MIDOSE-1310 file (N, C-alpha, C; in nm, 2 decimals, decimal comma, always signed):
residues 276
xxxx	-1,50/+1,23/+2,05/-1,51/+1,07/+2,02/-1,52/+0,99/+1,91; -1,44/+0,90/+1,86/-1,47/+0,88/+1,74/-1,58/+0,71/+1,74; -1,67/+0,76/+1,66/-1,78/+0,67/+1,67/-1,74/+0,56/+1,63; -1,80/+0,40/+1,66/-1,76/+0,31/+1,64/-1,87/+0,28/+1,55
xxxx	-1,81/+0,14/+1,41/-1,93/+0,09/+1,31/-2,08/+0,10/+1,38; -2,11/+0,04/+1,49/-2,21/+0,01/+1,50/-2,28/+0,16/+1,53; -2,21/+0,28/+1,55/-2,30/+0,38/+1,56/-2,34/+0,43/+1,43; -2,26/+0,40/+1,35/-2,27/+0,47/+1,22/-2,41/+0,44/+1,13
xxxx	-2,47/+0,53/+1,09/-2,61/+0,54/+1,01/-2,58/+0,54/+0,90; -2,59/+0,46/+0,81/-2,57/+0,48/+0,66/-2,69/+0,50/+0,60; -2,71/+0,58/+0,51/-2,83/+0,62/+0,46/-2,82/+0,56/+0,29; -2,94/+0,52/+0,25/-2,95/+0,46/+0,12/-2,94/+0,55/+0,01
xxxx	-2,85/+0,57/-0,13/-2,84/+0,66/-0,21/-3,02/+0,66/-0,27; -3,02/+0,82/-0,28/-3,17/+0,81/-0,33/-3,20/+0,81/-0,48; -3,09/+0,79/-0,54/-3,10/+0,79/-0,72/-2,94/+0,71/-0,76; -2,98/+0,68/-0,86/-2,86/+0,56/-0,94/-2,75/+0,64/-1,03
xxxx	-2,75/+0,79/-0,96/-2,67/+0,86/-1,06/-2,52/+0,87/-1,01; -2,50/+0,79/-0,90/-2,33/+0,79/-0,88/-2,29/+0,69/-0,93; -2,17/+0,69/-1,00/-2,10/+0,55/-1,07/-2,05/+0,48/-0,96; -2,07/+0,35/-0,98/-2,00/+0,26/-0,89/-1,85/+0,22/-0,89
xxxx	-1,79/+0,32/-0,80/-1,63/+0,29/-0,77/-1,57/+0,17/-0,74; -1,65/+0,09/-0,70/-1,59/-0,06/-0,67/-1,58/-0,15/-0,79; -1,48/-0,19/-0,85/-1,50/-0,24/-1,00/-1,40/-0,34/-0,95; -1,39/-0,45/-0,89/-1,29/-0,55/-0,86/-1,24/-0,63/-0,95
xxxx	-1,31/-0,68/-1,08/-1,23/-0,71/-1,16/-1,21/-0,65/-1,26; -1,06/-0,66/-1,30/-1,01/-0,57/-1,40/-1,01/-0,66/-1,53; -0,99/-0,80/-1,54/-1,07/-0,84/-1,70/-1,07/-1,01/-1,64; -1,11/-1,10/-1,75/-1,13/-1,23/-1,74/-1,07/-1,30/-1,85
xxxx	-1,01/-1,42/-1,82/-0,95/-1,48/-1,92/-1,07/-1,64/-1,90; -1,12/-1,67/-2,00/-1,28/-1,80/-1,96/-1,32/-1,76/-1,82; -1,29/-1,84/-1,76/-1,37/-1,86/-1,62/-1,28/-1,76/-1,50; -1,16/-1,77/-1,55/-1,04/-1,70/-1,44/-1,03/-1,56/-1,44
xxxx	-1,08/-1,47/-1,36/-1,08/-1,32/-1,32/-0,94/-1,31/-1,25; -0,92/-1,21/-1,31/-0,78/-1,13/-1,26/-0,85/-1,01/-1,17; -0,82/-0,93/-1,06/-0,87/-0,85/-0,99/-0,76/-0,72/-0,98; -0,87/-0,62/-0,98/-0,80/-0,50/-0,98/-0,70/-0,47/-0,84
xxxx	-0,73/-0,57/-0,74/-0,66/-0,56/-0,62/-0,52/-0,62/-0,61; -0,52/-0,72/-0,65/-0,41/-0,82/-0,74/-0,31/-0,75/-0,83; -0,39/-0,66/-0,92/-0,30/-0,62/-1,03/-0,20/-0,47/-0,96; -0,29/-0,43/-0,86/-0,20/-0,27/-0,82/-0,15/-0,30/-0,73
xxxx	-0,16/-0,40/-0,64/-0,04/-0,45/-0,58/+0,07/-0,49/-0,65; +0,04/-0,55/-0,76/+0,18/-0,60/-0,84/+0,26/-0,49/-0,88; +0,14/-0,37/-0,91/+0,22/-0,26/-0,99/+0,32/-0,17/-0,86; +0,22/-0,19/-0,76/+0,33/-0,12/-0,65/+0,47/-0,20/-0,61
xxxx	+0,46/-0,34/-0,61/+0,58/-0,38/-0,62/+0,71/-0,36/-0,70; +0,64/-0,37/-0,80/+0,75/-0,33/-0,94/+0,81/-0,17/-0,95; +0,70/-0,08/-0,90/+0,74/+0,02/-0,92/+0,84/+0,08/-0,75; +0,81/+0,01/-0,64/+0,89/+0,02/-0,56/+1,04/-0,03/-0,60
xxxx	+1,01/-0,16/-0,65/+1,15/-0,20/-0,70/+1,22/-0,12/-0,77; +1,20/-0,07/-0,85/+1,23/-0,04/-1,00/+1,35/+0,08/-0,94; +1,22/+0,16/-0,86/+1,27/+0,33/-0,82/+1,42/+0,27/-0,73; +1,41/+0,18/-0,63/+1,49/+0,14/-0,53/+1,63/+0,07/-0,61
xxxx	+1,62/+0,03/-0,73/+1,72/-0,02/-0,79/+1,80/+0,12/-0,87; +1,75/+0,21/-0,86/+1,81/+0,32/-0,94/+1,83/+0,39/-0,82; +1,79/+0,43/-0,70/+1,85/+0,48/-0,60/+1,96/+0,42/-0,55; +1,95/+0,28/-0,55/+2,09/+0,24/-0,50/+2,22/+0,26/-0,55
xxxx	+2,20/+0,32/-0,70/+2,32/+0,34/-0,75/+2,42/+0,44/-0,69; +2,35/+0,53/-0,64/+2,39/+0,63/-0,51/+2,49/+0,59/-0,42; +2,43/+0,43/-0,38/+2,53/+0,41/-0,29/+2,62/+0,28/-0,29; +2,65/+0,28/-0,43/+2,70/+0,19/-0,48/+2,67/+0,05/-0,52
xxxx	+2,53/+0,06/-0,49/+2,45/-0,11/-0,54/+2,45/-0,08/-0,71; +2,46/-0,20/-0,75/+2,44/-0,23/-0,86/+2,28/-0,26/-0,86; +2,21/-0,23/-0,98/+2,09/-0,25/-0,97/+2,04/-0,39/-0,95; +2,13/-0,49/-1,02/+2,07/-0,60/-0,95/+2,07/-0,68/-0,86
xxxx	+2,16/-0,60/-0,75/+2,14/-0,65/-0,65/+2,05/-0,62/-0,54; +1,94/-0,49/-0,59/+1,88/-0,49/-0,51/+1,74/-0,55/-0,59; +1,73/-0,61/-0,72/+1,62/-0,63/-0,79/+1,64/-0,78/-0,72; +1,73/-0,86/-0,73/+1,77/-0,99/-0,64/+1,67/-0,99/-0,49
xxxx	+1,66/-0,89/-0,44/+1,60/-0,88/-0,32/+1,44/-0,89/-0,30; +1,42/-0,88/-0,47/+1,26/-0,90/-0,48/+1,19/-0,98/-0,46; +1,21/-1,12/-0,49/+1,12/-1,25/-0,45/+1,14/-1,25/-0,29; +1,25/-1,19/-0,23/+1,23/-1,20/-0,08/+1,12/-1,11/-0,01
xxxx	+1,13/-0,96/-0,08/+1,04/-0,88/-0,05/+0,91/-0,95/-0,05; +0,86/-0,97/-0,15/+0,74/-1,00/-0,21/+0,70/-1,12/-0,12; +0,81/-1,24/-0,13/+0,73/-1,32/-0,03/+0,69/-1,29/+0,12; +0,81/-1,23/+0,17/+0,81/-1,19/+0,30/+0,67/-1,09/+0,30
xxxx	+0,67/-0,98/+0,27/+0,53/-0,89/+0,27/+0,43/-0,95/+0,25; +0,41/-1,04/+0,17/+0,26/-1,11/+0,13/+0,23/-1,24/+0,25; +0,32/-1,31/+0,32/+0,32/-1,38/+0,40/+0,28/-1,28/+0,53; +0,37/-1,21/+0,55/+0,33/-1,13/+0,66/+0,21/-1,04/+0,68
xxxx	+0,17/-1,01/+0,56/+0,05/-0,93/+0,57/-0,07/-1,00/+0,59; -0,08/-1,14/+0,50/-0,20/-1,23/+0,50/-0,19/-1,26/+0,65; -0,11/-1,32/+0,70/-0,09/-1,38/+0,78/-0,12/-1,27/+0,91; -0,12/-1,15/+0,94/-0,19/-1,06/+1,05/-0,34/-1,05/+1,00
xxxx	-0,38/-1,07/+0,88/-0,50/-1,06/+0,87/-0,57/-1,15/+0,89; -0,53/-1,29/+0,88/-0,60/-1,40/+0,93/-0,61/-1,39/+1,07; -0,51/-1,37/+1,12/-0,49/-1,41/+1,27/-0,61/-1,27/+1,35; -0,64/-1,14/+1,28/-0,70/-1,05/+1,33/-0,84/-1,08/+1,33
xxxx	-0,91/-1,16/+1,20/-1,01/-1,16/+1,14/-1,02/-1,27/+1,14; -0,98/-1,36/+1,23/-0,98/-1,53/+1,25/-1,16/-1,55/+1,26; -1,19/-1,49/+1,36/-1,33/-1,51/+1,39/-1,44/-1,43/+1,31; -1,42/-1,36/+1,27/-1,49/-1,29/+1,17/-1,53/-1,35/+1,03
xxxx	-1,41/-1,37/+0,98/-1,42/-1,38/+0,82/-1,37/-1,57/+0,79; -1,31/-1,64/+0,88/-1,25/-1,76/+0,84/-1,29/-1,89/+0,90; -1,31/-1,86/+1,04/-1,37/-1,95/+1,14/-1,48/-2,05/+1,10; -1,48/-2,16/+1,07/-1,60/-2,26/+1,00/-1,58/-2,28/+0,87
xxxx	-1,50/-2,14/+0,79/-1,51/-2,18/+0,66/-1,40/-2,26/+0,60; -1,41/-2,28/+0,44/-1,31/-2,33/+0,38/-1,16/-2,30/+0,39; -1,08/-2,38/+0,46/-0,92/-2,35/+0,50/-0,85/-2,25/+0,37; -0,92/-2,27/+0,23/-0,84/-2,23/+0,12/-0,88/-2,11/+0,10
xxxx	-0,98/-2,04/+0,19/-1,01/-1,87/+0,20/-0,89/-1,83/+0,26; -0,78/-1,89/+0,34/-0,70/-1,79/+0,38/-0,60/-1,77/+0,27; -0,59/-1,84/+0,18/-0,48/-1,82/+0,05/-0,53/-1,72/-0,06; -0,69/-1,70/-0,02/-0,75/-1,63/-0,12/-0,72/-1,46/-0,12
xxxx	-0,57/-1,44/-0,13/-0,55/-1,25/-0,13/-0,60/-1,18/-0,25; -0,63/-1,24/-0,35/-0,73/-1,15/-0,43/-0,84/-1,10/-0,42; -0,91/-1,16/-0,32/-1,03/-1,08/-0,24/-0,99/-0,99/-0,16; -0,87/-0,94/-0,12/-0,84/-0,85/-0,05/-0,77/-0,89/+0,09
xxxx	-0,71/-0,84/+0,18/-0,72/-0,90/+0,33/-0,58/-0,91/+0,36; -0,48/-0,80/+0,31/-0,35/-0,81/+0,34/-0,30/-0,65/+0,46; -0,32/-0,71/+0,55/-0,27/-0,58/+0,69/-0,12/-0,55/+0,63; -0,11/-0,40/+0,63/+0,01/-0,36/+0,58/+0,16/-0,38/+0,69
xxxx	+0,10/-0,34/+0,79/+0,18/-0,37/+0,90/+0,25/-0,52/+0,88; +0,17/-0,62/+0,88/+0,21/-0,72/+0,89/+0,30/-0,77/+0,77; +0,29/-0,70/+0,68/+0,39/-0,68/+0,55/+0,52/-0,62/+0,59; +0,50/-0,53/+0,66/+0,60/-0,45/+0,68/+0,70/-0,51/+0,77
xxxx	+0,67/-0,57/+0,86/+0,73/-0,66/+0,92/+0,77/-0,78/+0,90; +0,72/-0,84/+0,78/+0,77/-0,96/+0,71/+0,86/-0,94/+0,63; +0,85/-0,85/+0,55/+0,95/-0,78/+0,46/+1,06/-0,74/+0,51; +1,07/-0,70/+0,66/+1,17/-0,62/+0,69/+1,26/-0,77/+0,76
xxxx	+1,19/-0,87/+0,79/+1,26/-0,94/+0,84/+1,34/-1,05/+0,69; +1,28/-1,04/+0,62/+1,32/-1,11/+0,50/+1,48/-1,05/+0,48; +1,45/-0,88/+0,45/+1,57/-0,82/+0,46/+1,69/-0,85/+0,52; +1,66/-0,84/+0,67/+1,78/-0,85/+0,76/+1,84/-1,00/+0,75
xxxx	+1,72/-1,10/+0,69/+1,79/-1,24/+0,64/+1,90/-1,21/+0,52; +1,83/-1,19/+0,45/+1,87/-1,16/+0,29/+2,04/-1,05/+0,32; +2,06/-0,97/+0,40/+2,18/-0,90/+0,41/+2,28/-0,98/+0,52; +2,22/-1,07/+0,57/+2,32/-1,15/+0,69/+2,36/-1,23/+0,58
xxxx	+2,28/-1,33/+0,52/+2,32/-1,39/+0,42/+2,43/-1,37/+0,32; +2,39/-1,24/+0,28/+2,47/-1,19/+0,14/+2,61/-1,14/+0,20; +2,61/-1,08/+0,31/+2,71/-1,00/+0,38/+2,73/-0,86/+0,34; +2,56/-0,83/+0,29/+2,54/-0,64/+0,30/+2,51/-0,57/+0,40
xxxx	+2,52/-0,44/+0,39/+2,53/-0,33/+0,49/+2,38/-0,36/+0,50; +2,34/-0,38/+0,61/+2,16/-0,38/+0,64/+2,11/-0,24/+0,63; +2,19/-0,17/+0,67/+2,09/+0,01/+0,70/+2,12/+0,05/+0,59; +2,21/-0,01/+0,52/+2,24/+0,10/+0,38/+2,12/+0,07/+0,28
xxxx	+2,11/-0,08/+0,28/+2,01/-0,13/+0,25/+1,86/-0,08/+0,27; +1,84/-0,07/+0,40/+1,71/-0,03/+0,44/+1,67/+0,13/+0,43; +1,78/+0,19/+0,38/+1,77/+0,34/+0,32/+1,72/+0,35/+0,19; +1,80/+0,25/+0,10/+1,76/+0,26/-0,03/+1,60/+0,19/-0,08
xxxx	+1,58/+0,11/+0,03/+1,43/+0,07/+0,03/+1,35/+0,16/+0,06; +1,37/+0,23/+0,15/+1,28/+0,34/+0,26/+1,19/+0,39/+0,16; +1,22/+0,50/+0,07/+1,15/+0,55/+0,00/+1,03/+0,50/-0,10; +1,06/+0,36/-0,14/+0,99/+0,29/-0,22/+0,90/+0,24/-0,14
xxxx	+0,89/+0,23/-0,02/+0,79/+0,16/+0,04/+0,66/+0,22/+0,04; +0,63/+0,35/+0,05/+0,51/+0,46/+0,07/+0,46/+0,43/-0,09; +0,55/+0,44/-0,16/+0,56/+0,47/-0,34/+0,45/+0,33/-0,37; +0,50/+0,18/-0,31/+0,41/+0,07/-0,36/+0,30/+0,08/-0,30
xxxx	+0,28/+0,14/-0,15/+0,19/+0,15/-0,08/+0,05/+0,22/-0,14; +0,09/+0,34/-0,23/+0,01/+0,42/-0,27/-0,06/+0,35/-0,39; +0,02/+0,23/-0,47/-0,10/+0,16/-0,53/-0,15/+0,04/-0,45; -0,10/+0,02/-0,37/-0,19/-0,10/-0,27/-0,32/-0,04/-0,23
xxxx	-0,31/+0,09/-0,19/-0,45/+0,17/-0,15/-0,54/+0,20/-0,26; -0,50/+0,20/-0,35/-0,59/+0,21/-0,48/-0,67/+0,11/-0,48; -0,55/-0,03/-0,50/-0,62/-0,13/-0,50/-0,73/-0,19/-0,38; -0,71/-0,12/-0,29/-0,83/-0,10/-0,17/-0,95/-0,05/-0,22
xxxx	-0,91/+0,05/-0,28/-1,05/+0,14/-0,34/-1,12/+0,05/-0,44; -1,05/+0,03/-0,53/-1,12/-0,07/-0,66/-1,20/-0,17/-0,57; -1,12/-0,22/-0,46/-1,17/-0,37/-0,38/-1,30/-0,32/-0,31; -1,34/-0,20/-0,24/-1,40/-0,17/-0,18/-1,38/-0,20/-0,03
xxxx	-1,27/-0,19/+0,04/-1,23/-0,25/+0,14/-1,12/-0,15/+0,23; -1,11/-0,13/+0,33/-1,09/-0,05/+0,42/-1,10/+0,10/+0,41; -1,25/+0,10/+0,38/-1,36/+0,21/+0,38/-1,35/+0,32/+0,48; -1,40/+0,43/+0,50/-1,39/+0,54/+0,57/-1,53/+0,55/+0,61
xxxx	-1,55/+0,63/+0,77/-1,69/+0,62/+0,80/-1,78/+0,75/+0,72; -1,90/+0,73/+0,78/-2,00/+0,82/+0,71/-1,96/+0,96/+0,72; -1,97/+1,06/+0,59/-1,97/+1,18/+0,59/-2,01/+1,23/+0,48; -2,06/+1,39/+0,52/-2,14/+1,43/+0,42/-2,05/+1,52/+0,34
xxxx	-1,89/+1,55/+0,33/-1,86/+1,61/+0,26/-1,86/+1,60/+0,15; -1,81/+1,72/+0,04/-1,82/+1,72/-0,12/-1,71/+1,61/-0,19; -1,64/+1,56/-0,13/-1,54/+1,46/-0,19/-1,58/+1,32/-0,13; -1,69/+1,29/-0,06/-1,73/+1,18/-0,02/-1,76/+1,09/-0,10
xxxx	-1,73/+0,95/-0,10/-1,74/+0,86/-0,19/-1,84/+0,78/-0,16; -1,92/+0,70/-0,27/-2,02/+0,62/-0,29/-1,96/+0,46/-0,31; -2,02/+0,39/-0,26/-1,99/+0,26/-0,29/-2,13/+0,19/-0,32; -2,18/+0,14/-0,43/-2,29/+0,05/-0,46/-2,25/-0,06/-0,47
xxxx	-2,37/-0,14/-0,44/-2,36/-0,31/-0,43/-2,28/-0,33/-0,33; -2,24/-0,26/-0,19/-2,19/-0,26/-0,07/-2,22/-0,28/+0,06; -2,17/-0,33/+0,13/-2,22/-0,35/+0,29/-2,23/-0,21/+0,34; -2,20/-0,08/+0,27/-2,26/+0,05/+0,34/-2,39/+0,09/+0,27
xxxx	-2,40/+0,08/+0,17/-2,56/+0,08/+0,09/-2,52/+0,17/+0,02; -2,46/+0,23/-0,06/-2,43/+0,36/-0,12/-2,37/+0,49/-0,02; -2,40/+0,48/+0,12/-2,36/+0,59/+0,18/-2,26/+0,73/+0,15; -2,25/+0,80/+0,19/-2,12/+0,85/+0,15/-2,04/+0,88/+0,23
xxxx	-1,90/+0,85/+0,20/-1,79/+0,81/+0,32/-1,66/+0,87/+0,28; -1,58/+0,89/+0,39/-1,45/+0,96/+0,38/-1,37/+0,84/+0,29; -1,33/+0,93/+0,21/-1,22/+0,82/+0,09/-1,10/+0,81/+0,14; -1,05/+0,71/+0,25/-0,96/+0,70/+0,34/-0,89/+0,64/+0,22
xxxx	-0,89/+0,57/+0,16/-0,80/+0,49/+0,05/-0,70/+0,59/-0,01; -0,80/+0,66/-0,06/-0,73/+0,83/-0,13/-0,65/+0,90/-0,01; -0,70/+0,94/+0,09/-0,63/+1,00/+0,18/-0,49/+0,95/+0,20; -0,50/+0,81/+0,24/-0,36/+0,70/+0,24/-0,29/+0,78/+0,13
xxxx	-0,33/+0,74/+0,02/-0,25/+0,73/-0,13/-0,16/+0,85/-0,15; -0,21/+0,97/-0,11/-0,20/+1,08/-0,13/-0,07/+1,13/-0,01; -0,11/+1,12/+0,11/-0,01/+1,11/+0,21/+0,09/+1,05/+0,17; +0,10/+0,94/+0,15/+0,24/+0,82/+0,09/+0,31/+0,87/-0,01
xxxx	+0,24/+0,95/-0,14/+0,28/+0,99/-0,23/+0,36/+1,12/-0,18; +0,32/+1,20/-0,09/+0,41/+1,30/-0,04/+0,52/+1,22/+0,08; +0,52/+1,15/+0,09/+0,59/+1,09/+0,21/+0,73/+1,01/+0,14; +0,67/+0,95/-0,01/+0,76/+0,92/-0,09/+0,88/+1,03/-0,13
xxxx	+0,80/+1,15/-0,19/+0,89/+1,24/-0,20/+0,98/+1,28/-0,13; +0,93/+1,32/+0,01/+1,00/+1,34/+0,11/+1,15/+1,29/+0,16; +1,10/+1,15/+0,19/+1,21/+1,05/+0,19/+1,29/+1,02/+0,06; +1,25/+1,05/-0,06/+1,36/+1,07/-0,19/+1,44/+1,17/-0,16
xxxx	+1,40/+1,30/-0,10/+1,49/+1,42/-0,10/+1,56/+1,41/+0,01; +1,53/+1,31/+0,15/+1,61/+1,31/+0,23/+1,72/+1,20/+0,22; +1,68/+1,14/+0,13/+1,82/+1,03/+0,08/+1,94/+1,08/+0,05; +1,88/+1,19/-0,09/+2,03/+1,25/-0,14/+2,09/+1,34/+0,01
xxxx	+2,05/+1,35/+0,14/+2,10/+1,44/+0,23/+2,12/+1,39/+0,36; +2,10/+1,23/+0,35/+2,12/+1,19/+0,49/+2,26/+1,18/+0,55; +2,26/+1,19/+0,69/+2,39/+1,22/+0,75/+2,43/+1,07/+0,83; +2,37/+0,96/+0,82/+2,41/+0,86/+0,89/+2,30/+0,74/+0,80
xxxx	+2,37/+0,61/+0,83/+2,29/+0,49/+0,76/+2,21/+0,44/+0,85; +2,06/+0,43/+0,78/+1,94/+0,42/+0,86/+1,84/+0,53/+0,88; +1,92/+0,64/+0,88/+1,83/+0,75/+0,88/+1,69/+0,80/+0,81; +1,67/+0,73/+0,68/+1,59/+0,74/+0,62/+1,48/+0,65/+0,63
xxxx	+1,53/+0,50/+0,66/+1,45/+0,39/+0,71/+1,37/+0,48/+0,81; +1,43/+0,51/+0,95/+1,39/+0,58/+1,09/+1,31/+0,69/+1,04; +1,32/+0,79/+0,97/+1,26/+0,89/+0,92/+1,10/+0,81/+0,86; +1,11/+0,71/+0,78/+1,00/+0,64/+0,72/+0,91/+0,60/+0,87
xxxx	+0,95/+0,50/+0,94/+0,89/+0,48/+1,04/+0,83/+0,57/+1,15; +0,87/+0,69/+1,20/+0,79/+0,78/+1,21/+0,70/+0,86/+1,14; +0,73/+0,91/+1,03/+0,65/+0,95/+0,94/+0,54/+0,86/+0,90; +0,55/+0,74/+0,90/+0,44/+0,64/+0,83/+0,32/+0,65/+0,97
xxxx	+0,36/+0,62/+1,07/+0,31/+0,60/+1,16/+0,23/+0,74/+1,22; +0,28/+0,81/+1,16/+0,19/+0,99/+1,21/+0,10/+0,97/+1,07; +0,15/+0,94/+0,96/+0,01/+0,97/+0,88/-0,07/+0,82/+0,88; -0,08/+0,72/+0,92/-0,14/+0,63/+0,91/-0,26/+0,64/+1,04
xxxx	-0,18/+0,68/+1,13/-0,30/+0,74/+1,29/-0,36/+0,83/+1,19; -0,34/+0,93/+1,14/-0,43/+1,02/+1,09/-0,52/+0,96/+1,02; -0,47/+0,91/+0,90/-0,60/+0,84/+0,83/-0,70/+0,75/+0,90; -0,62/+0,68/+1,00/-0,71/+0,57/+1,08/-0,85/+0,66/+1,17
xxxx	-0,83/+0,75/+1,19/-0,97/+0,86/+1,25/-1,08/+0,82/+1,20; -1,05/+0,83/+1,04/-1,17/+0,81/+0,96/-1,22/+0,71/+0,88; -1,16/+0,58/+0,95/-1,18/+0,45/+0,91/-1,31/+0,43/+0,97; -1,42/+0,34/+0,86/-1,51/+0,30/+0,94/-1,54/+0,18/+0,90
xxxx	-1,47/+0,07/+0,90/-1,46/-0,08/+0,89/-1,43/-0,14/+0,95; -1,38/-0,12/+1,10/-1,37/-0,18/+1,19/-1,53/-0,22/+1,29; -1,55/-0,33/+1,31/-1,62/-0,37/+1,44/-1,62/-0,34/+1,54; -1,70/-0,29/+1,64/-1,66/-0,30/+1,77/-1,55/-0,38/+1,86
xxxx	-1,57/-0,50/+1,81/-1,48/-0,57/+1,87/-1,31/-0,57/+1,89; -1,26/-0,51/+1,74/-1,14/-0,50/+1,69/-1,13/-0,33/+1,75; -1,16/-0,24/+1,83/-1,15/-0,09/+1,88/-1,13/-0,10/+2,06; -1,03/-0,05/+2,05/-0,99/+0,00/+2,20/-1,05/+0,11/+2,23
xxxx	-1,15/+0,16/+2,30/-1,21/+0,27/+2,28/-1,22/+0,38/+2,10; -1,14/+0,46/+2,11/-1,11/+0,51/+1,99/-1,03/+0,51/+1,92; -0,92/+0,41/+1,97/-0,83/+0,35/+1,90/-0,83/+0,21/+1,83; -0,80/+0,23/+1,67/-0,81/+0,06/+1,60/-0,66/+0,03/+1,61
xxxx	-0,68/-0,12/+1,56/-0,54/-0,18/+1,57/-0,44/-0,14/+1,52; -0,42/-0,07/+1,40/-0,33/+0,01/+1,33/-0,27/+0,12/+1,42; -0,36/+0,16/+1,51/-0,31/+0,30/+1,60/-0,24/+0,22/+1,69; -0,25/+0,12/+1,74/-0,20/+0,05/+1,86/-0,02/+0,01/+1,81
xxxx	-0,05/-0,02/+1,69/+0,10/-0,12/+1,63/+0,16/+0,03/+1,58; +0,11/+0,15/+1,53/+0,17/+0,28/+1,53/+0,24/+0,33/+1,63; +0,21/+0,28/+1,75/+0,30/+0,35/+1,87/+0,39/+0,31/+1,86; +0,41/+0,15/+1,83/+0,53/+0,05/+1,84/+0,62/+0,11/+1,75
xxxx	+0,59/+0,12/+1,63/+0,64/+0,14/+1,50/+0,70/+0,30/+1,47; +0,62/+0,39/+1,60/+0,67/+0,53/+1,60/+0,78/+0,54/+1,70; +0,78/+0,44/+1,79/+0,88/+0,44/+1,90/+1,01/+0,36/+1,84; +0,98/+0,24/+1,78/+1,12/+0,20/+1,70/+1,18/+0,31/+1,61
xxxx	+1,11/+0,39/+1,55/+1,17/+0,48/+1,45/+1,24/+0,59/+1,54; +1,17/+0,65/+1,66/+1,30/+0,72/+1,76/+1,39/+0,65/+1,82; +1,41/+0,52/+1,87/+1,50/+0,45/+1,87/+1,61/+0,44/+1,81; +1,59/+0,42/+1,67/+1,67/+0,43/+1,55/+1,77/+0,54/+1,53
xxxx	+1,67/+0,66/+1,56/+1,73/+0,80/+1,52/+1,80/+0,82/+1,64; +1,80/+0,79/+1,76/+1,88/+0,79/+1,87/+1,98/+0,69/+1,87; +1,99/+0,55/+1,82/+2,12/+0,47/+1,87/+2,20/+0,47/+1,70; +2,14/+0,48/+1,60/+2,24/+0,49/+1,49/+2,34/+0,57/+1,48
xxxx	+2,31/+0,66/+1,49/+2,43/+0,78/+1,52/+2,53/+0,76/+1,60; +2,46/+0,71/+1,72/+2,61/+0,66/+1,84/+2,68/+0,54/+1,77; +2,59/+0,46/+1,73/+2,71/+0,33/+1,69/+2,80/+0,40/+1,60; +2,74/+0,48/+1,47/+2,85/+0,56/+1,40/+2,95/+0,62/+1,47
xxxx	+2,94/+0,70/+1,58/+3,04/+0,78/+1,67/+3,12/+0,65/+1,70; +3,07/+0,56/+1,76/+3,17/+0,47/+1,84/+3,27/+0,39/+1,74; +3,23/+0,38/+1,61/+3,30/+0,32/+1,50/+3,44/+0,40/+1,50; +3,39/+0,54/+1,47/+3,51/+0,66/+1,42/+3,62/+0,66/+1,57
């Protein structure tokens, strides 16, 4: 049974030999600090957009057609990700505090599933507005989602959030000046990044061999739900109030995302056959 955060007993580091992996500030300009979290999330967006623009050429989309989606994707994903985080952690982090803390995304606090929902809604609106084929666009974008996620999770690593539960494995990571007091932890951010990099490669391969529009996006939903659920087992940053037995909030959302992917696999080929 997955232990709750309350059951974890973190041990203090016995020496100062561990290099502190938490390096939140990338650089400063006067009193203004630029955080690694924001830098890496931005790099993820750019990498995802650029690779999608190159991939779209295979489906006849000029690169500028995909790049024009950029502001919509960025706006939708950030709004959705932050909204879900604020709703999920309102009592713990925001209730009674200054309202502007809701806007401080450079401190961390973006829920990926919220961002996926927000970006998906933005793409649906944009495709209908511009009369573009929705499922073809979804397939063009799908492999780039896990690529961007690779950088986002590295941002979490630098920020010290989304950390794992206690472990004593050789690859355990130690955060100094952190709420875990330097204990050895599962490097869940790295687990997520490596799995997402593999998923990016697999979806890019599938894109060149797909049988119907929407197949790559459906595969992404199914595979990401599985990889995310696997990594969630090692997470240690949830409070007991956020757990449903051994399940985290992401586990519960993953069930719906997995089901949505299976429904698309079933429905989209049928729609294609009916049109023929």
